[in-house]
C-alpha atoms as one frame of an Amber mdcrd trajectory, in Angstrom:
protein
  -4.158   1.437 -33.102  -2.378   0.353 -29.930  -4.519   0.048 -26.810  -2.669
  -0.414 -23.537  -3.943  -3.295 -21.498  -3.743  -3.758 -17.772  -1.718  -6.803
 -16.880  -1.909  -7.790 -13.231   1.409  -8.681 -11.678   2.323 -12.317 -11.340
   4.913 -11.500  -8.669   3.377 -12.432  -5.295   5.668 -10.026  -3.425   4.678
  -7.072  -5.583   1.037  -8.058  -5.172   1.435  -8.215  -1.375   3.126  -4.789
  -1.346   0.416  -3.252  -3.524  -2.382  -4.733  -1.402  -0.715  -3.415   1.756
  -0.277   0.004   0.194  -3.919   0.164  -0.812  -4.991  -0.925   2.671  -2.795
   1.727   4.289  -4.091   4.415   1.928  -7.625   3.460   2.936  -6.761   4.004
   6.603  -6.809   0.316   7.519  -4.783  -1.042  10.409  -1.463  -2.844  10.077
  -2.781  -5.578  12.357  -5.069  -6.810   9.571  -2.388  -8.307   7.327  -3.964
 -11.179   5.371  -0.685 -13.064   4.829   0.601 -15.900   7.004   3.785 -16.376
   5.001   6.482 -14.322   6.763   8.104 -12.976   3.586   4.790 -11.941   2.002
   3.652 -10.403   5.292   6.832  -8.299   5.417   6.204  -6.996   1.896   2.575
  -6.267   2.807   3.667  -4.316   5.909   6.157  -2.287   3.866   3.386  -1.435
   1.422   1.057  -0.613   4.297   3.653   1.772   5.770   3.932   3.628   2.455
   0.158   3.760   2.048  -0.443   4.841   5.644   2.102   7.657   5.244   0.281
   8.853   2.119  -3.044   8.633   3.982  -1.676  10.731   6.870  -0.246  13.311
   4.455  -3.590  13.563   2.697  -5.471  14.071   5.985  -3.129  16.676   7.487
  -3.692  20.286   6.462  -0.853  21.650   4.345  -0.067  24.270   7.006   0.722
  21.613   9.623   3.283  20.066   7.242   5.012  23.420   6.734   3.929  23.703
   3.113
């Protein structure tokens, strides 16, 4: 029987994006980026933007979005 296993990413950019996305989805601020490396920070911010957008969509009532 095959059991899927979770394999964490080894790609540091994907990891930075995912961490930023999770932080944004939790409502955290963009000013709290943990990365000093400019490239990783940019990926983190892009992930944060996606997560923050999802967080805002989740908090807004459907009627205010025109749904």
